[in-house]
N, C-alpha and C positions, 0 to 999 in steps of 0.2 A: 270281374275279369278277376284272372292269373296272375296274381304279382311279379311270378317269374318272368310270366311273356311279356309284364309290362315294360319290368328291366333289361327284357333282353330287344324288344322294341327299340327303345330309346338308346339304346348302346349303337342301335343297327344307325338310327339318326344322327347321332352326334356323329359316327366315323362317316358316314357319306359326306357329312358338314366341312369335316376334316380335311376329307378327299377333294371334293371342292372347291376349298381352300386354297388348298396348295396347288392345285393344277389351275385354277383361275384365280389370282391373289385380286383384291378390288382396293384400291386408295382413294380415300378423299380428299379433296386439296380443299383448301381456305375456302371458298366458295360452294362447298357441299356436290362438287360433280365427282362422279364415282371414272375412274380408270382401271381398266382389267391389264394394269400392269405391275411388272416386278419391279421395286426399285429398293435397290442397296445404295449407302453412300458411307463413308468415313468422316466421322465428324469429330468435335471436342477435341480436337490436338490439344493438348497441354505438354508442356515443360515443367517438370518440378509441380506437375499439378496446377499449373497456372497457365492463363491464356497468354499468350505473347510477351512474356514476362520482360524486362529489361534490369543490367544492373544486377546479374544473378552471379552465385557461385558455381564453379562447373565441377568440384570434388562429389561430386553425387550426383551429376548429372541425368535425371530420369525423364524420358518419354511416356507419352499414352494416349489414348483413343478411344473411342468408341465406335462399333460398327452399328448403322440404323438401317432398319431393313423391315419391310411389310412383310417379308415369308416367314413363314411360321418354320421354327427348326435353326433356320439359315445361322450359320455361326463361321468363326475365323477358322483358317488351317495351318495358314502359314502367314509369317509376313517380312517387309524388307525394310530399312529406313535409312533414306540416304540424307547426308547431312552437305550443304553448302554455304561458303561465306556468301553473305548478301550481296556481296558486292561483284561476285561471281557465279551464276548459277550454272553455269557450263560444266563442270568438273565437280564431282563431287568429294569432301576431302574424308568422307567415313561413309562408311555404310557397313550394315550386318551381316549384309548379304540373305539370301534367303533361309529363313527359319521357320520349322515345320514344327508350330506349336501355336496356341490357341491363347497365347496371354498376351493381354493391350496395356498393359498397367506394369508403372517400374521399370520400365527397361533400361538398363543402367547404359549410360556412353563408356566408352573402353578406347577409345583413339588414345591420339597425339595431345599434351595440353593447350587448350584453344588461346586464341588472344585476348587482350585486355580489351575492352571498353569496344567489343567488336559484333558487328551483327552478324547473324548466321537464322537460314532457312534450313527447315527439312521437311520429305512429305515421308509417308509411309505409305508402301503397297500393299493391300492384304488381298489372299487367296482363299476362298472358301471352300468347302469341301466338294463341290464339282470342278475345280480349278481354274475357277472364274477368278478376275482381278478386278479390283476396287482401290484406286489411287486417291489419296487425301488433297484437300487445298493445303499451301506451303503455310507451313504455321513457323512462327518468327519468337526469337529470341535474343537476346544483345548481352554478353557478359558484363559482369562489373570490373572495379578496380583495385582490386582486393591486392593484388603483388605490383599495382603498377608502382613506379618508382614516384612520379610526380605527388600521385596521391599517400603514400607515405612520408613524402616528405611537407606535405600540408598540415599547419601547426593547428595544435589544440589551444586557442586563446580564451584566456578568460580577466575577468577583473577583481578587484580584491572583494574579502567576504562580503556579502550582504543579506538583508533580508530582501532588496529589492531586485525586479527582476531585469538582467543585461539586456541592452541593445548593443549589435555590432553590425556597420553599414564600413561600405566600399564604394565608389563611382570608378569605372571602368566604360571604356567605347569599345564600338565594334567598327572597324573602318572596311565596311563591305558587305555584301551579302548574306545575312545568318542562312546556312544550309542546315543545320539542326546545333541543339545545345544540350547538355546534361549538366544537370546540379548532383552531384555526389555529397550527400551530409549527414553527420551524426554531433554527437552532443554527450559528453558526462553529464547528466541533467537530461533536460528535454528542450526542445526547439519549436519555433516557428519561421519561415524563411519567406521573404518578401522582394520581389521583382519586379519596378517601376509602379511600387505600391499593391500589386497583387498579391495576395496571398497564394504559393504556391502548392499544387495540389497535383493528384492523380487525374491526367486527363482520360478516357472514357471513350470507345467506339465511338459512342454515341455523341460523341461532345460534350456531356459533362464532365463534371471534375469531383473528385472524390479529396477531402480534404481528413490528413491524416493528423491524429488527435495524439499532443504527449510521445510523440515519437523520441526516442528508437526504442520506448517502453522500459517495461521490466528488469531487461537484462539478463545476463547471467554472471554477476558481481565483476571480479575483475579479471573473469578467466574470459569472457567473449563481450563485447557491444556489436550492434549492427549500423551498417549504414543505409540509408536510402538513395535510390538513384530514382531521378526525375527528368521526363523529358521537357525541358522551357524553351523548346524553340518560338512556343507562341508568343513569347513574356516579353519577347527582343522586336526591335526595330533594327532596318537596316541602316547601315551608316548613322551612327546615332548612339550617344552616351546610354547607360543602363547604373540603374542603384540595384544593387542588392546588399538586403538587411538580414536579422537574424535574430529574433526574440529568444532568447533562454530564460528555462525556470531549472527550482531545485529538482524536481520531479522526483524517481527513487534514488538518484545518486547524486549528493553533494556538493560531490568532487573531491572532497577531504579522506576520502578511503575510508568511507563508512558507507552503512545506508543511510538514506532520508527520508523514509516514508513518513515518519513524525516530523521530519525538519521544516523549519521557515527561515532557516538562512544557511546559506550554501554559497558556493564558487564554481557555480555552473559553466562550464568550457565546451566550446564549438568546434567542429572540425569539416570541412567546407573546400569544392573544388569544383568549379564549372568549366566545362571545357565545350569550348565556342568553335563548331567548324562554319566556314565561311569563304566566300569568293571576292578576291578583294576587285580594284577597280581595273586592273590588267588582264583577270579574267584567272586568274591562281587561284589553285585552292592552298586556303590556309587554317592553322589554327591558333585558337587563345586559351589559356588558362589562366583563370584568377582564382586562388589559394589563400586561406585564413593563412595570414603572418602578421609580425607587428610593425611593419612598415605602410602595409597599405592600407588600415581597415582604425578604424577610429571605435571606441566604446563610450558609453553612460551608463550611469546607475541613476537616470535622474526620470526613468520612463514613469510610465502610468502604473505598473505594478507594482507597488510598494511591498506588498508579502504575497506569499505563495508556498504552497506544498499540499501534499497528497492528503497526507488527512487535514491540514488548516484553510486549504479552501485559497480563495485570492481575495486581495484588495483591491479595488481598483478606484484610481485618484485622476477624475478626467480633466483635473484643472492641471496635471503635470504634463498629461498629455497636450491640454492647449499649450502651455508655457514650452513644452519643447519643438512643438512644429510639427510640419509632415516629413518626416525623417526619412520616408520610405520611397521618395521620388529624387529626384534627378534634380541638382541646381540646391540642393539642402546645401546651410552653412555651417559646417559641424567644426568648424574652427576651436567653438571651447566643448569639442568632447575631450576624454582622453585618448591619448598614442600610448605607445610605448614609453618607457623611459622613467625616472623617478620625477616626484613634485617636493616641493624644500617642507620640510615641517615650520609652520609657523607658531606665533603666541596665537592663534586665534581662540585657544579655550581658555586664554584667561579674561574674563570681564575685571574692568575696571573701571569705578568711580572715584572722579577727584571731586571735591566739592569744598565751600569755602569754611576755611577750619575755624573749627568748634571745641569746646574744653569740656568734657562732660565726665563723670563718673560711669554709666552705664550707655553701653552700646547694646543696639540689636538689629537683628537683619530681619525683615520680616517677607515670608516668601508667600504668594496668593496664588502662583503659577510655575510648573514643571516643565520643563522638555521633556522631548518623543521617551518613551522605556525602551528599557533595553532589549536587543532582535531577540536574544536567545529564550529567552523564559516570560517577555512581553509585561514585566515589573514595572509600573508609574513608581518610582520615588523621589525623593530628594538626596542629590547626592553632591558630597562638596569635598573634593581632595585636599584641599590648602585655603585655608582662609589669611587671609592678612590685612591688617589694620595700621596704615602708617600715620606719623606724624608729618611735621611740616619739613622734619630733617630726612625723611625717609627711614625710620626707625619702624619696626614693626613689635607695637604695644602689647598683641596679642602672643606673641612666640610665647610659647610654653603654659600659656593660661585655660584652665579647662571650661567648656561653654556650658551653659545649661540649655538642654534642647528640649523643645515640646513633642519631639517624637523621637523613638531613636531604636536601631535593632546594634547589638554589637556580637560580630562573627569574627571570632580568634583575636590575630593579628591585622587579619585587612579590614573590619570595621567595626571603628568604638570612636568616640568625641572626641579620644586625646590623639587622634592622627590628623583631623583638622585645625590643628596649632601647632604640629611638632616642630617647622622650622624647615621640613625638607624643600620648600620652595615646589611641591608636586609633583618632582621627579618620581616618586613610586606613585606613577601613573594608575593604580587601582588599588590603592592604601589609601583610605580618607572616612569621612561621613556618611552614615546613610542613615534617614528616618526606616520607618515600619515603612510595610506593605500599601503602597496609597488605592492601587489598581490593577489587576490583572489582565487588562483586557488592552492589552499592547498601544495606548493611545498615544498621538503625536504631541499632546499636550493635555497636564490635568489640574482642573481646577483648584484651590484649596480653600475650602472656609469651615472652618477658620482659618488664617494663616499659619503656614511653619515658622515659628521663632527660633532666633539662635541668639542667646543673651550672652556678653560677658558684663563683668563686675568689676572694677580698677578698684583698688586700696585707696585713691586719690583721684581728684580729677585728672583729667589728660585729655593731650591735646590729639586731634584726628583729623585729617583732612583729606586722605581717600581710604578707599576698601578692596580690594582685590577678591575674585573667586577664582580658585582654577576645578576647572569642569572635569568630568572623567573622560579620559581617552582610551583607555586601557579594551574598550567595546565597542561594538557597534549599537549603535539605536536601530529602533522601527523606521526612522528616518533618515534618506543615504546621507553618509558625509556629516551626519549632525552629530554632536556629543549628547549621550543620553540624560537622563535623570537632573540636566541642569536646572538651578534658580532663574527661569524665563522674566517673571514678572515677579520685583519686589521693591520694598521699600527699606530703608535705611536710616533708623530712627536713635536717639538719643534723649538720656533724665539725667537730670540731679541724685534724684531718689529712688529711681529704679520702679516709680507708680506714672509717673507724668511722663508720656514721650511725645516728643516733636521731629518732625521730619524736616533729614536734611536731603535725603533722596525719596523724591514720591513715583511712585507706581512706576519705576525703570521696567521698560521691556529692553530683554536682551535681545528680540528677536530668532534668527538661526544663528547659532554657534557650530562655525564648522569644526571640522574632527579631521587635522591636517596628519593626523599621527596614522589614520588611518586609510588613509586617501596617498602613501608614499607613493605608489605605483600606479602606472596607467596598465594599458595593457601589457599582459605576461603573456607567456606558456607553458603549459603544464603537458604531463603523459597518461597514456591510461597503459596501465600493464599487462593487460592480458591481449590477446588478438582481435582486430577490427574486422567483422568480415560482412559479405552481402548479408544484408535484409533475408532472412528466412520463412517462409509463410507469410503471412499477412499483417501488416501492422494494426495498430490502432489508428481505427477510422469513425469518423461521424457516418452514420447508417440513417438514412434520410426515409427508408421504406420503415425503419420501425421507429418514428419519432410519433410522440404525442401533443396533442394537442390538451389544453384544460378542458375538464368537464364539469367544474363546480368551483366557483369561489364564494370565499365566509369572510364577511368583514365583522370583529367585535370592536366591543372595547372591555376591555377587563372581564372580571368573575361577575357570574349573578349574584345577587342578593340573597336569594335562594334556591334550592334545587334538592331533588329528590334523591341525587345520586351522592353520595359517600364522597367522594371526592370533589364537588361541584360541576360548575357547567359554566360556560364562556356566556357571555352576556350579545349575543346576535343581533348586529343591526342588518345586516343585510345578508340574502344567500342566492347567489344567482345560479342559476341551472336550468338545464332544458326540461325536466320533470320538478316535481315538487319531491319532496325528501318524504320515505315514511317514519323520519325520525323526528320526534316533536323538537327537539333541540334547532330544529331548521324553518319550523316553523313562520315564526317572526321575519317580515320584512323581504320577504321571497320575490325575487325578482325574474320571469319566466324570460329564457331567452329563447329566440327561433331556431327552428332546427334546421340545422347546416350554418347555423351564424355563428362562428367563433366566439368565445366568451366574453373578451374585449374590444371585436370590434367597437362598439362606442366610446370605450374607454369607461373605465372604473377608477374613481377616486380614492387613495385610501389617504386619511388624515394624518395628522400629527397626532400622536397616544391612542391610535387604532393598531389591529392587527391583521393583516388580512393570511387566510388560509388559501391556496392553491392546491386542486387535486387534479394532478394529471390523469389519474386513471389508472396506472399500472404501476407496480416497480419494478425499476430499468435503471440501470449503467447508464447516466447522461449527463448533460452540462445543460444551461436555461438559456436561451435566446428570449431578452424582454426587451420592449420599446418603450418608453415611458418619459417623464416629463416631473420637471420639476424648478426650484429656483437654485441656483448659482450656493454650492457648499451645502446641499443639501444631501446625504447620506439615507441611501437605502441599504437594508440588509435583509441577506434572503439564507435563509436556515433550511437544511433538505433533512428529511426523516424518512423512514417507511410506513411510518402508522401516525394514528391521533391517540390521545388518551382517551379512556373509555367510560370514565365515570369512576375508577374503582379508587380504595384510598387512597392517597398520597404519602410515599414514604419511600427510604430504602431498599424495600423488600423487592425479593426477586418479580414478585407478583402483582406488585404497587406499581400506580401510576406514578408520574412527576409533573400532574398536571390536572388541571380542571377536563372536564369530557370536552370533547373536540380542538384543544391547546394539543399541541406538536409534542409527540411522545421522544424525548430525546435520549431517553437511557442506552439504545443499543448504540448510539454513538460512541458510548462510552469515554474516552480520550480524545478522539475528532472533533473538532471546531465545528467543520463542514459546514461552513457559510460564505458567502460572496459578497462583499459589502463597495457598493459602487456610488463615487461622490462626485456632483455635478458642477460644470463649469460654466454652463448657459443654464438660459431658462427655453435652449430647441429640445425637439424630441428628437432622444439620442437611441440607437441600439446596442445591447453590451450581449455580448458574449463568453462565458469564462475562458479563459485560454491554458492557464499553465496551472489546472486542479480539474478535479470529476468527481461526482456525487453519486452516490445509490440511494434512490427517494422515488415515491410517490408524492407527497406532500411536501409543499413550498411553504414557510411562513416568511411573508414579507413584513417590517417595520419600518419606519424613516423617518427622520429627524424635523422635515416637513413636509407640509401634504405634499403626494406624489400623483399624477392619474398615469393609467398603465393603458395601453393601446393594445397590444397584442404582447403573449408569450406561448415558447413551444418548447418542449423537451425533447431534444437532440439525443437519439441515441447512441452508443460507444459499442462498439464490439470490433474484434480480428474477424470477425466471420461475418455472413453478410443473405448468402446465397442457403434458402431453405428447401431441404430436399425431402423432410419427412413432414408429412401432413395426417393428421387426422381430423376427422368430423362426425361428431355422434348427432342422435337425436335428442340429447343430455346437455343443457347449455353448463352444467355445472361441472362434467367432464371435457367436456369444450375449454371453460373456463382455466380448469386443472392443467389441461396440456400447453393453451395458450403460457402459462405462469412457468412453464416447465423453461420453454422457447426462450422467454423473456429472463427465464436464469441464467440459461446458458450464453445467451447472446451476452449479457452483463457480467457475466464471469470467464468468457472467454475473452478478455480484453487484453491484449498483448501476450499473456500467455495463461494457462488457466486460473484462477484466481478463487476465491470465497471472500464473502458477506463486503459484498461494497458501500454497504449501508452502515460498515461501523470502522471503528479502527483495527481492521482485520485485512482486507483485500492482498493476501500471503498468497504465494504459491505452493498451497497446500497438495504434495503429491500423492497422497490416499484418495482425497476429491479425486482427481484427475484420472486415477485409474478405473475406479469405481467407475465414473461417468461416462466414460472415453465411449463404451461400443452403444453407450446413447446418443451422442454426442454427435458421432460422426454417421448416426441416422437421420437425426435432426436437420443437420447444416452442411454444408460441403466443407467441412474443415477439415479433411487432409492434410493440405497444404501446410494452415495451421498447427495439425498437432505431432507431424513427422520434423517442424520445427522445431519445436517445445524438445520432443525426441533426442534432436542434437543436442539442446542443453544438458538432458540428464546424462547422457553419455560421457559430455563432456566434463561432468561436476563425478562419474564416475571416473575415469581414470586418472581425475584431480586427486581423490581421496577416497575412493574404493567404493563410493556408493553416493546415491543422490541422497540428501538429506529430507526432513519430513517437510520440510519447507523449501522451494529451489530458492536459497541465497545464500551464498557464505557470511551474509552477515548478519542472518537470523541466528539468535536463540536455540530457533527449532531448526538447524542444521546439522541435524546430527540424525544417526540409523533410527529408523522404527518400523517394525516389521506392520508389512500392510501397505507401509508408505514408502520406502526404500526400494520393495520388492517391485515397485512402478518400471526398475530398469529394463525386467524383463516381461512383466504383463501385458506393457504399453503396444511393444512392439509386435505380440503377440496378437493383439486385439488389431491391429494398424494393419497386418496381414490378412486376419480372418476378415475384415470388412472390406479391404479394398484388394486381397490376393497380390499385393503387392509384394514378392518375395524380395525387391530388393534391402527394402527394411529392416530384414532380420540379415542380409546381408551384411548391412554396411554398421551395422550394431554388433552384430556377432562378437566381436572383441571386446567389447565393453561389458555385454552379458555374462560372457567367461570370467572375466576382470572381476565383476558382481556377485559373481559362485565362488569363485575363490575367495573374495571377502571374508565372504558367510560362512563358507570352513572355515580358515584362520582363525576366525573370532566367534567359534563356539562356544559355549557358555559348558558344554559336554558335548562328548562324542556324538554324533547326529542328533546333535540339539541345537537350534537356532541362537542366535548371541543374546548376551545378558542384556537386560532393559539399560538403555542410554537416556539419563534424564528424564525422558518421557516415554513411558509404553503405553498405548493408546487404548490396544487391547480392541475388542468387539465395540467401536467408538460408537455406537446408535442403537446398540442392544436395549430391550427394557430392564434389564437388570445386566449391572458390568461382569463382562468376564475375564478371566485370569490372562494377564501378558502373555503366562509362557504357553498356555495351549493353544493361543491363536498365532503364537511368534512358531511356534513349531509345526503348523497347521500352512502356513505360507510357507515355511522353507520348504516343506513335502512339494503341494503346488507350485513354486517354481521351480523345484526342480525337475517334476515331470513335466511341465511345458517346456524346459531347454531338452528333457529327451526326444519332445514331438518335435521341436525346432530344427535340431541338430538331424533327425531324417529326412524332412522337409529340405536342408540343406547338403543331403545327402555326405555326412560327415561321424561314418559309419564309428569312429574311434569317439569321438563325445558322445553320439548316440550311445554306446554300450555302456562310456562310463557312466551317464548321469544314471539309465536303466539301473544299475547296482545300488548306485549311493539312493536313488528312490525307493528299493525295499527296505533298505538296512533304515533311511528317514521313516515310514512306514512301520517298520518294527519299534523300533525307537518309542515312536508314537506309541503305541500299543500299550508297550510297557510302560511308558512313564502315567501316561493321562487315560488309561482305560481299565475296568475291573471289571469281571463277569461275577455279577450276584444273585444270589435265589431272588431277593426284594429290594429292589432301589428304594434307600431314602434323601427324600430332598431336605437339605437344611440351606436353608434361605438365608443369607446375606445383604444387609443394607449397609451402604457405606454412603457415608455423608461426609460434606467438606468443611468444619468448623465455621458458622454464621454469628452474625452479626443479632446484636438482640429483639429478636421476631420473640413474638412469646410461642413456647412451645418448643423453641430450637436452646444451642447452646454454642459457646465457644468455649469449651471443655473437649479437649482430647484426651483418650482415657484408655491407656494399653495394658492389655489382662493379659498374665501369662503365668505358667507354673512358677511354685513359689519360688526362689531364689535368697541366698543369705550373701550380704556383702557390704563392705562399708564404700568402694564409692561407684557412681553410677555415671556413666557418661555415654552422652548425644554424639551422634557424626550426620551432621543433616548435611545434602549434598540438593535440595531443592526447597526451596520456600514458594508457599502463595503470593496473591497477587500485591500489587505495590498499594502504597497510599493513591488514593485518587488527586489529592492535591498538588501536589510535590513529584508522583511519580517513582519516589525511590523505594529501590529494595533493600530489605534491609532480613537478619530472621529475628524475629523477634518474640520473647515470650512472657508472658504477665506474671505467671507463678508456678512454679513444680510443686505436685504433691505425690510423695513417695507414700506407699502403705500396704498393708494389709488388707485386703476384703475393703478398704475405702477405712479402713480405722485411722490412729494418729498419722500425722504427715508427720515423717522421719527426714524429708527436709528443710521443716521449718528452721529458720534461722542460722541455718551452716552453710560451708565458705562454698561458694563458685570460683571455676577459672574457666577462662576460654581460650580461644586460641584468636581470637580478636573482638572488642568490646569496642562500643559506642557509648561515651562517658557523656551524659548532659544533665548537668544541675540534680536537683533533686526527682529525677522522671527515668534516667536512665542508668546501669550499670551492674555490677554482677552481683553483687550484694539485693538488689532489687528481685531478685530473681526467685530469692526465698525470704521475704519480709512479711508474709501473710500481707500483703496491700496489691491486688489487681489494679492498681490504679498506676504501677509503679513496675519496671520488670524490667529484662536482660534482652538490648539491641546490641547486633553485630554494625560493622558500619557500611556503609550505602556500598552494596556490589554493582551496582549499574544495570543491571539485570536478572531475570529470577530464574539464573543458573547460578549455583557453586561448584558445577564440577570440577573436575582438577585443583579445586581448591575448598574442600567442604571446610565447612565450620564446626569445630567439636566445643563441648559446652561441658564442662565434670563438675558433679557435685560431691565434698566429703560430706557422708552422713555421720561422721564423728566417731562411731562404732558400726561392728558390725550390725545389722538388720536382718531380718528376715519379710518379707516381702513378695506382691504379686500383681501391684498395680504400681503405674505412674498415668499421673493424670496432668496435662500441658493445659494450661487457661493462657488462650489464645485473643490477643488484641482486637476488640471489637467498638471500640469509642468515635473512631473515624471510619470515613468511608474507604473504602478500597475502591480500586481500580473494575473489579469484580461485583454487581451487584449484590448486596445480603451477604455476601463472603468476608470473614474478616482477613485482617490486612496480617499481611508476612507471614504468617504462620509457617512453621517446619511442615513443609509437604511428603518428605523424602528423605526416611533416615533411618540411622541403625542406633537399637542400644545394646550399651555392654556393660560387663556388671566385673566389678574386680576388688578382692580383698585386700591387697598390698597398693595398689595405685601401678602395678607393671604389667602382673601379668593380668588378660582381661578375657571376658568369656561372654560371646554372644547371645544376647537375649533374641535377637531377632530382627528383621529389617521391616520397616513399616510404612506404608504410603498411603494415605487420603483417598489416592483414585486409581491405585494399582495394587490389583487382589491377588493372592497367593495362585500357584496353579491350581486347575479345576480337574476334576476327573470326569470322563464321561464312564457313567456305571451302566452297565447292559446287562440286563434281566438273561439267566442264562436257559438258552433254548432257543430265543427270541431273536438275538442279533439285532434288535432296535437299540438301538443309544437315546440314551436319557443324560442332558445336561446337568449335574449336579453341583451347582457353588459350594463350596468348601470353607469356611469363613468363621466369623465371628457372629453376634450380634448386634441390634440398635435395641435401646430402651429409653422409653421416656416416661419420666415423673411427674412432667408437665414443669416440674424447675430447672432440668437438668437432662439436657440430653446428653449420653457419652457413646463416644466412637470407639469399640472395644476390637481388637484387632489379635 
């Protein structure tokens, strides 16, 4: 048959079908019946992209809807919105009038200011192209209290700084029938609220409740935080008292004016107001307001959460919960809780032992157990601020005497043995004696075997009648209200010869030593320096639709004696799963679980000494909910990670494991503890869910101090988005899994703001990640509300500092301008407009976008070139080979300028459109002149840049800078950025072990020469200026700890005097590689970004060059003449490996 005829016939058939469909539309109902009737309706009405929201700000009020129809080609031609007060629907208070436009998203309210805490209804009438009208059902929203006087008068209340999570409560009464009730609440930190024992949550249309987690979330530093509005009408009873309680945690803001992602000790503060509308017994409408203040509220630090933090996790002691009682309900006795006002300081920190007088020539304090660790660094030690030994007359016979101690660490004037007997009566509360570190796990008590001893020798037999120990009071411990590191269990001994000892006090237990110095106040108030606004977008919440149950459980005891794997393997005792594993490791002890039955349904017992690995089956941001049973005092520890060790060799290398195959791989956690600990109070089955932290994981490692039986466990997903809108299903399971992982990746990182890497000590709001993923993100999920809320944060930062930083937090070191990252200020609104058609996103951010473009122009490194690098220039972050910073920066500069031109056209701003059009042409020409060459035959010059690495075979810890020959007497380094800190103490210094100045690698002209530096950390025989040129790579130069891996604004200079003029072309720097850094396999505190200068007289300096181990020189696009085809060429140095040393040339 003729192919043309077939095509014509097919076209006729299709056309006929279309005509028939338009003429006689057919609709199928739920039962499958067909109706030949045209149906068009207005659905999905939203206010600020949310359905019937309450507690919203109205400065950028947006309306939206969707036309739903079975008519092909049906579309909107015009609309009219009418707004009414919910209390009076007879007359519209605002109308758009009929607007001839097909737009149905982002319709901005432009009427008079709306009343606070007031409900409003609105309806939209839509005309189609035939002039028919369709009217929506009424949509509802309720305004917040941002500018309401009583809300602003509500105070942020707080308790003293502590690692424990504070609890606040008040009891009030409603004298009538409750008509409606709202709770407005926020925190400097995070919170959970309870009314009459029930956790407060968002009540959905279907009657279910969505619970927020870690509200108010990441926040915007000191610029803005959001408050949440809850409908709590159903939580109250008529004519009855009610209890409102709030649990607070450190979260992202420790209340001390700094970020707190790594903190476990803080001072969270809460602000709340409850508004109750009720009808009294006489039928009158009344209103009651309950706000946080220092008069009506009580607080305590004796709650069950003893430590919490974003990176740390959570420690939960159910014994404290039992001792505290049911504080969430009415009738609780909180008379012993803290209220406002001061508490008197007492001598509770002084331990006094009086005994029958004895005469001896030697005295010994023998300490077998110390009190709780310090809260800031979790260090267990023995610390004594003053020790007095008194005779019967009250004379201190050890004053001025130097003790002999079994363990000691001296640090300057603060810690040394002499301080213990200097006779200051303990008035210097943070100066005394300290032992060396006994542990860093933050234990509430540390048992020392053998005991720690403090000995005194007298010149002659001396009378002794009592001993006083002054405990440390200047810092908090991990146990709220208790002194840190005091002598908890000890004996006092005497001797006549220093050999044979007899007890005068045996195993004295000091118990709980109260620290009244840190509990001098009860509830106090604080202020938030920025603006408190209604929550925008969607808060972080528990998303039940994406939760996961375990797919397998492994029990093992230690490491197998023999293994085929280089790194060894676990010794599996049992493997519970639905199907046998293909991995030989899990063949032993396989227990098949019936399909459909939860893994833990019949209970699985974890023995003391065993380890359990629970596989959730999906990496996700989540919190665990676990039901289990053990004996009182038993502690269960859960550690969370994204993967297991694979049997690779164990070591510090980037590709090495940190344990045998099958054990938890924790290297990606880096500095994050990422654990939850639960201590049992009874032997009953208990259910625990983490409250004040969250984790990124697929695997959970569980250990216990006693046998524990687990009956259920689930992984509760956390996100700020929940409605999936993009779906992909193929016949390839691997592709389906890839898409599913992308969904969970988005869910996991769209938590309060767009973040990254919840599985390690990251979880930061990287703006580059957010803008690159934005278009995909809004396809996958209904994320418009969330993303517009984030854009508001970006615009706030732009107006405050000129740009949004690489990380959205003013507390972050990475809050600097970065090309491609900070450009989100322009790119994000553009993507939102493209994906939603919401022109209001451009309108409401237009001023801020122009402000950002002005900042770029005012900070150009040269005319029509992007600003110079600030701290970090990330370049093409995910390229297979590094790309020069400048070329990427200039590219993005042109890109955002072109976007601004297009958006100006959309907004009808002709002046700005012309302005950005001209600027783009100039930027383009400058880019071509700077980065593009037209050559006949392009030549590729490969560049490989490496960070100096630790002592793994085939790599090196030496950075070598090679340049054209120069003659000079002085060499000066100006270092603006350093590499990763040490992993044990997280201290950032600039550290260089040895310096080599030579010609072609020959004689080292710097050997033995003098060094000067702008600051120096001198430490014994290890660190000092002279050690940089002493020829010993075990000693070197170190700056003081600068507290963060940036030296911006205060760079460090190191100058070497070569003694006489020398001719050289190479400078080598040996980096510190004998300690682990925070970045696996990378040297510690090495110079990462620096300038080298030379001088003949020490006054006039010539710059050799600026060098950076991860920032490259500007690239060139080399275009072959006549083809117009650009080929990227990296211009730079080379990498050489001679098996012994790998030199980094720049």
